[in-house]
C-alpha positions as CSV (number, residue, x, y, z in Angstrom):
1,X,111.9,96.9,95.3
2,X,113.3,94.7,92.6
3,X,111.8,91.2,92.4
4,X,114.4,88.4,92.6
5,X,113.3,87.2,89.2
6,X,114.4,90.5,87.7
7,X,118.1,89.8,88.1
8,X,120.5,88.9,85.3
9,X,123.6,86.8,84.9
10,X,125.5,88.1,81.9
11,X,128.4,86.0,80.4
12,X,130.8,87.2,77.8
13,X,134.6,86.9,77.5
14,X,134.8,90.4,76.0
15,X,135.4,93.0,78.7
16,X,134.0,95.9,76.6
17,X,130.8,94.0,75.9
18,X,130.4,93.1,79.5
19,X,130.9,96.7,80.6
20,X,128.4,98.0,78.0
21,X,125.8,95.4,78.9
22,X,126.2,96.2,82.6
23,X,125.8,99.9,82.1
24,X,122.7,99.4,79.9
25,X,120.9,97.1,82.4
26,X,121.8,99.2,85.4
27,X,120.5,102.3,83.7
28,X,117.3,100.4,83.2
29,X,117.3,99.5,87.0
30,X,117.8,95.8,86.2
31,X,120.4,94.2,88.6
32,X,123.1,92.3,86.8
33,X,126.1,90.2,87.6
34,X,128.8,89.8,84.8
35,X,131.2,86.9,84.3
36,X,134.0,86.4,81.8
37,X,133.8,82.6,82.1
38,X,130.7,80.3,81.9
39,X,132.1,78.1,84.7
40,X,131.7,81.0,87.1
41,X,128.1,81.5,86.0
42,X,127.3,77.8,86.5
43,X,128.3,78.0,90.1
44,X,125.7,80.8,90.7
45,X,123.1,78.8,88.8
46,X,123.8,75.6,90.7
47,X,123.1,77.5,94.0
48,X,119.5,78.3,92.8
49,X,119.7,81.5,90.7
50,X,116.2,83.1,90.7
51,X,116.7,85.3,87.7
52,X,117.7,84.8,84.0
53,X,120.8,84.1,82.0
54,X,122.2,86.1,79.1
55,X,125.3,84.5,77.4
56,X,127.4,85.0,74.3
57,X,127.6,81.9,72.1
58,X,131.3,82.0,71.0
59,X,133.6,81.6,74.0
60,X,136.7,79.5,74.6
61,X,136.6,76.3,76.5
62,X,132.8,76.3,77.0
63,X,130.5,77.8,74.4
64,X,127.2,79.5,75.1
65,X,125.4,76.4,73.6
66,X,127.1,74.2,76.2
67,X,126.2,76.6,78.9
68,X,122.6,76.5,77.7
69,X,122.5,72.7,77.9
70,X,124.1,72.7,81.4
71,X,121.7,75.3,82.6
72,X,118.6,73.5,81.3
73,X,119.8,70.4,83.1
74,X,119.9,72.3,86.4
75,X,116.9,74.5,85.9
76,X,114.7,73.8,82.8
77,X,112.5,76.8,83.5
78,X,115.3,79.4,83.5
79,X,115.0,81.8,80.5
80,X,118.3,81.9,78.6
81,X,119.0,84.6,76.1
82,X,121.8,84.0,73.6
83,X,124.0,86.8,72.2
84,X,125.0,85.9,68.6
85,X,127.3,87.2,66.0
86,X,126.3,87.7,62.3
87,X,126.9,84.1,61.4
88,X,125.3,82.4,64.4
89,X,121.6,83.0,63.7
90,X,121.0,79.4,62.5
91,X,122.7,78.2,65.6
92,X,120.6,80.4,67.8
93,X,117.4,79.2,66.2
94,X,118.5,75.7,66.9
95,X,119.2,76.7,70.5
96,X,115.7,78.0,70.9
97,X,114.4,74.7,69.9
98,X,116.6,73.2,72.6
99,X,115.1,75.5,75.3
100,X,116.6,79.0,74.8
101,X,114.1,81.8,75.5
102,X,115.4,84.2,72.8
103,X,118.5,85.5,71.0
104,X,119.8,88.8,70.1
105,X,122.3,89.7,67.3
106,X,125.4,91.9,67.8
107,X,125.6,94.8,67.6
108,X,122.3,95.4,69.4
109,X,120.5,98.6,70.3
110,X,120.3,99.2,74.1
111,X,116.5,99.6,74.1
112,X,116.0,96.4,72.2
113,X,118.3,94.5,74.6
114,X,116.5,95.9,77.6
115,X,113.1,94.9,76.1
116,X,114.2,91.3,75.6
117,X,115.7,91.1,79.1
118,X,112.5,92.6,80.6
119,X,110.3,90.0,78.8
120,X,112.5,87.2,80.0
121,X,112.4,88.5,83.6
122,X,108.6,88.8,83.3
123,X,108.4,85.2,82.0
124,X,110.6,84.0,84.9
125,X,108.5,85.9,87.4
126,X,105.3,84.4,86.0
127,X,106.7,80.9,86.3
128,X,107.7,81.7,89.9
129,X,104.2,83.0,90.7
130,X,102.5,80.0,89.1
131,X,104.7,77.6,91.1
132,X,103.7,79.5,94.3
133,X,100.0,79.3,93.2
134,X,100.2,75.6,92.7
135,X,101.8,75.1,96.0
136,X,99.3,77.3,97.8
137,X,96.5,75.4,95.9
138,X,97.8,72.1,97.1
139,X,97.8,73.4,100.7
140,X,94.5,75.1,100.3
141,X,92.2,72.5,98.9
142,X,92.3,69.9,101.7
143,X,91.3,72.4,104.3
144,X,88.8,74.4,102.2
145,X,86.5,71.6,100.9
146,X,86.7,73.3,97.5
147,X,85.9,76.8,98.8
148,X,88.9,78.5,97.4
149,X,90.0,82.1,98.2
150,X,92.6,83.9,100.2
151,X,90.9,87.4,100.4
152,X,89.7,88.6,103.9
153,X,86.1,88.1,102.8
154,X,86.7,84.5,101.9
155,X,88.7,83.8,105.1
156,X,85.8,85.2,107.2
157,X,83.3,83.1,105.2
158,X,85.3,79.9,105.8
159,X,85.6,80.8,109.5
160,X,81.9,81.3,109.9
161,X,81.2,78.0,108.0
162,X,83.5,76.2,110.4
163,X,81.7,77.6,113.4
164,X,78.1,76.8,112.2
165,X,78.6,73.6,110.2
166,X,78.5,71.2,113.2
167,X,75.2,72.7,114.4
168,X,71.7,71.9,113.1
169,X,70.9,75.5,112.4
170,X,69.2,76.2,109.1
171,X,71.2,78.5,106.8
172,X,70.3,81.1,104.2
173,X,73.0,81.9,101.6
174,X,72.9,85.1,99.6
175,X,74.9,85.6,96.5
176,X,74.8,86.4,92.8
177,X,74.4,83.8,90.1
178,X,77.6,81.8,89.7
179,X,79.1,83.0,92.9
180,X,79.4,79.5,94.4
181,X,76.3,79.0,96.6
182,X,76.2,75.3,96.1
183,X,79.9,75.0,96.9
184,X,79.2,76.7,100.2
185,X,76.2,74.5,100.9
186,X,78.3,71.3,100.2
187,X,81.0,72.6,102.4
188,X,78.5,73.1,105.2
189,X,77.3,69.5,104.8
190,X,80.8,68.0,104.5
191,X,81.9,69.7,107.7
192,X,78.7,69.0,109.6
193,X,79.3,65.4,110.4
194,X,75.7,64.5,109.3
195,X,75.5,60.9,108.1
196,X,72.7,61.4,105.5
197,X,73.2,62.5,101.9
198,X,73.5,66.0,100.4
199,X,70.5,66.6,98.1
200,X,70.5,69.7,95.9
201,X,67.2,71.0,94.4
202,X,66.8,74.0,92.1
203,X,63.4,75.3,93.0
204,X,63.3,77.3,89.8
205,X,64.0,74.3,87.5
206,X,61.2,71.9,88.7
207,X,57.8,72.4,87.1
208,X,55.3,73.8,89.5
209,X,52.9,70.8,89.0
210,X,55.7,68.4,90.0
211,X,57.6,70.2,92.7
212,X,55.2,69.1,95.6
213,X,55.7,65.4,94.7
214,X,59.4,66.0,94.1
215,X,59.9,67.4,97.5
216,X,57.4,65.5,99.7
217,X,56.9,62.3,97.8
218,X,53.5,60.6,97.2
219,X,51.6,57.3,97.7
220,X,50.4,55.2,94.9
221,X,47.1,56.6,93.6
222,X,47.6,60.0,95.1
223,X,46.9,61.6,91.7
224,X,46.5,60.6,88.1
225,X,49.7,58.8,86.9
226,X,50.9,58.0,90.5
227,X,51.0,54.3,89.9
228,X,53.6,53.6,92.7
229,X,54.8,55.1,95.9
230,X,57.6,57.7,95.6
231,X,60.0,58.8,98.3
232,X,60.5,62.6,98.1
233,X,63.7,64.5,98.3
234,X,63.1,65.6,101.9
235,X,62.6,62.1,103.1
236,X,65.5,60.8,101.1
237,X,67.8,63.4,102.7
238,X,66.9,62.2,106.2
239,X,69.9,62.8,108.6
240,X,71.5,64.8,105.8
241,X,71.2,68.2,104.2
242,X,68.8,69.6,101.6
243,X,70.0,72.5,99.5
244,X,67.2,74.6,98.1
245,X,68.6,76.8,95.4
246,X,66.6,79.8,94.1
247,X,64.1,79.3,97.0
248,X,62.5,82.6,96.0
249,X,61.0,80.6,93.1
250,X,59.2,78.1,95.4
251,X,55.3,78.6,95.1
252,X,53.7,80.1,98.2
253,X,51.5,77.0,98.7
254,X,54.7,74.9,99.1
255,X,56.3,77.5,101.3
256,X,53.6,76.7,103.9
257,X,54.3,73.0,103.8
258,X,58.1,73.6,104.0
259,X,57.6,75.8,107.1
260,X,55.6,73.0,108.7
261,X,58.4,70.5,108.0
262,X,61.0,72.9,109.6
263,X,58.8,73.4,112.6
264,X,57.6,69.9,113.3
265,X,60.6,68.0,111.7
266,X,58.1,65.7,110.1
267,X,56.3,65.4,106.7
268,X,53.4,63.7,105.0
269,X,53.6,62.2,101.5
270,X,50.9,63.3,99.1
271,X,47.9,60.9,99.6
272,X,49.1,59.7,103.0
273,X,47.8,60.4,106.5
274,X,51.0,59.0,108.1
275,X,53.5,61.5,109.5
276,X,57.1,60.6,108.8
277,X,59.6,62.0,111.3
278,X,62.8,63.3,109.6
279,X,66.1,64.8,110.8
280,X,66.7,67.4,108.2
281,X,68.9,70.4,107.8
282,X,67.9,72.9,105.2
283,X,70.3,75.2,103.5
284,X,68.5,77.7,101.2
285,X,70.1,80.0,98.6
286,X,68.8,83.1,96.9
287,X,70.0,85.8,94.6
288,X,67.3,88.3,95.8
289,X,66.6,90.0,99.1
290,X,64.0,87.7,100.6
291,X,63.0,90.3,103.3
292,X,62.0,92.7,100.5
293,X,60.2,89.9,98.7
294,X,58.3,89.1,101.9
295,X,57.3,92.8,102.2
296,X,55.9,92.7,98.7
297,X,54.0,89.5,99.5
298,X,56.1,87.4,97.1
299,X,57.7,85.3,99.9
300,X,56.3,84.1,103.3
301,X,57.7,86.3,106.1
302,X,57.4,83.5,108.7
303,X,59.4,81.1,106.4
304,X,62.0,83.8,105.9
305,X,62.6,84.2,109.6
306,X,62.7,80.4,110.1
307,X,65.4,80.0,107.4
308,X,67.3,83.1,108.4
309,X,68.8,81.6,111.6
310,X,72.2,82.1,110.0
311,X,72.8,84.1,106.9
312,X,76.0,83.7,104.8
313,X,76.9,86.2,102.1
314,X,79.1,85.2,99.2
315,X,80.9,88.2,97.7
316,X,80.9,88.4,93.9
317,X,84.1,87.8,92.1
318,X,84.5,91.5,91.3
319,X,84.9,92.2,95.0
320,X,87.6,89.6,95.5
321,X,89.8,89.9,92.5
322,X,92.9,88.8,94.4
323,X,91.4,85.3,94.3
324,X,91.3,85.2,90.5
325,X,94.8,83.7,90.0
326,X,94.3,81.0,92.6
327,X,90.8,80.1,91.3
328,X,91.9,80.1,87.7
329,X,94.8,77.8,88.4
330,X,92.3,75.5,90.2
331,X,89.9,75.5,87.2
332,X,92.8,75.1,84.7
333,X,94.0,72.0,86.5
334,X,90.4,70.6,86.5
335,X,90.0,71.3,82.8
336,X,93.4,69.7,82.0
337,X,92.4,66.5,83.8
338,X,89.0,66.5,82.1
339,X,90.2,67.1,78.5
340,X,93.5,65.4,78.8
341,X,95.4,68.5,77.7
342,X,97.8,71.0,79.3
343,X,97.9,74.7,78.6
344,X,100.0,77.7,79.6
345,X,98.7,79.7,82.7
346,X,97.9,83.3,82.4
347,X,100.6,85.7,81.4
348,X,101.0,89.2,83.0
349,X,98.9,90.9,80.3
350,X,96.1,88.3,80.5
351,X,96.0,88.5,84.3
352,X,95.7,92.3,84.1
353,X,92.8,91.9,81.7
354,X,91.1,89.3,84.0
355,X,91.5,91.4,87.1
356,X,90.1,94.5,85.3
357,X,87.0,92.6,84.2
358,X,83.9,92.6,86.4
359,X,82.9,88.9,85.9
360,X,79.1,89.2,85.9
361,X,78.9,85.4,85.7
362,X,81.2,85.2,88.8
363,X,83.2,82.0,89.5
364,X,81.2,80.0,87.0
365,X,82.3,82.4,84.2
366,X,85.9,82.1,85.3
367,X,85.7,78.3,85.2
368,X,84.3,78.5,81.6
369,X,87.3,80.8,80.7
370,X,89.7,78.1,82.0
371,X,87.9,75.4,80.0
372,X,88.0,77.5,76.8
373,X,91.7,78.0,77.3
374,X,92.5,74.3,77.7
375,X,90.4,73.7,74.6
376,X,92.6,76.1,72.7
377,X,90.1,78.8,72.3
378,X,91.0,82.4,73.0
379,X,89.3,82.9,76.3
380,X,89.7,86.5,77.1
381,X,87.7,88.1,79.9
382,X,84.2,89.1,78.8
383,X,84.1,86.5,76.1
384,X,85.9,88.8,73.7
385,X,87.7,86.0,71.9
386,X,89.7,87.2,68.9
387,X,89.1,90.9,69.7
388,X,91.2,93.6,71.2
389,X,90.3,95.9,74.1
390,X,89.7,99.4,72.8
391,X,90.7,100.9,76.1
392,X,94.3,99.5,75.8
393,X,97.0,101.7,74.3
394,X,97.4,101.3,70.5
395,X,100.6,99.2,70.6
396,X,99.0,96.8,73.0
397,X,96.0,96.4,70.7
398,X,98.2,95.8,67.8
399,X,100.2,93.1,69.7
400,X,96.9,91.4,70.8
401,X,95.7,91.3,67.2
402,X,99.1,90.0,66.0
403,X,99.2,87.3,68.7
404,X,95.7,86.2,67.8
405,X,96.6,85.9,64.1
406,X,99.6,83.7,64.9
407,X,97.6,81.5,67.2
408,X,94.8,81.0,64.6
409,X,97.4,80.1,61.9
410,X,99.1,77.6,64.2
411,X,95.8,76.1,65.1
412,X,94.8,75.8,61.5
413,X,98.0,74.0,60.6
414,X,98.1,71.8,63.7
415,X,101.3,73.5,65.1
416,X,103.3,73.0,61.9
417,X,105.8,75.9,61.8
418,X,106.7,75.6,58.1
419,X,103.1,75.8,57.0
420,X,102.3,78.6,59.4
421,X,105.3,80.7,58.3
422,X,104.2,80.3,54.7
423,X,100.6,81.3,55.5
424,X,101.7,84.4,57.4
425,X,104.4,85.2,54.8
426,X,107.0,86.3,57.3
427,X,110.7,85.4,57.5
428,X,111.3,82.4,59.8
429,X,113.5,84.4,62.1
430,X,110.8,87.0,62.5
431,X,108.3,84.3,63.2
432,X,110.4,82.8,66.0
433,X,110.9,86.4,67.4
434,X,107.1,86.7,67.6
435,X,106.7,83.3,69.3
436,X,109.2,84.3,72.0
437,X,107.7,87.7,72.4
438,X,104.1,86.4,72.9
439,X,105.2,83.2,74.7
440,X,103.5,81.0,72.1
441,X,104.6,77.3,71.8
442,X,103.7,75.5,68.5
443,X,103.6,72.3,70.5
444,X,100.4,73.5,72.2
445,X,98.6,73.5,68.8
446,X,99.7,70.0,67.6
447,X,97.1,67.2,67.2
448,X,94.3,69.8,67.3
449,X,91.5,70.4,64.8
450,X,89.7,73.5,63.7
451,X,86.8,72.3,65.7
452,X,88.7,72.7,68.9
């Protein structure tokens, strides 16, 4: 089924040209409507045309340039392709600076014409999909507490979180590194209604000689250097939630004390004989199988069963690749706000590469890719910046290499087209053809330095 974005309005006052264009596009399975007057095309555009516009420049009453300007006023995102005669190339280049997508000179080869139209349609479709993603993201965020995803696995996870969040049940979260375990833990806390704070502790990052004091606190004089009383993380999180990440790294001696806290809902600071009652919910996270670790004697079995009241599994990103566009759009917006820059979303080729990559760093790696993109770095999946994928067909590899060269030259010259054209030693028209082909905007590289 043809996508609505893959429809063409073709405008030319020459009946033979219209007939030839219509036959060419229809043979390529591209729906087309032809008009002999720009005014008729404007009526269709004014009613919300979802596709693209192809128009001749030289026409009586209203020129193609005028039609371009009128179209941009009504729909600034609509790709407009100008059909030019031999003497109209300078005019066409000027039109591209005014918002035209591309231009093609008469007489044109059918295959070349179809290729330009397909690229314009793909650009239009990408714009449409990005608008839909942004709209979905706007609807999605308030209800998700930052837990973004529309795949069945994520819908089930959100539903389960909604069911258990208001309870006091301890929770064990399983998931690979970077999958979003802390996001899930925060979501549980935010939806729980608990009045205390959310306290996150990475058990693997606290030195073993400090972790007992860090968690349970101490009295003044409890050990050398303890010159004042310290409230531990557990006591500080009273009436709230403690998130214990990488709990498999917690020393066995402390696992005994944690088990007692969970059973008695009370603790003793180091050096104290006073029992402090606490209302605490523990959410623990691990990237290993704790039951197997317990079998090997590396984790207390009784603590495992105490924590494993509810177990949540976060699927790795490679198992929910349909979430990649929505997640990337979210991280792109965050990076744009953080760095004060804007950057183009993924095009079709990049999205295909992103969805074919396994993302061993999961959501964290995807967020890094979004930040690299906003910083102007070539953030291809798998951190293969500036390289091509040897599994791609040779023409695609050549195109990726060529695009990278153009981007690097633009970055070096701060988006200056004249200097870039001189460096690459290509005709200016050819350069603009390449910009349109690879959807590169020199404006994206202005006011940047090589350090970016």
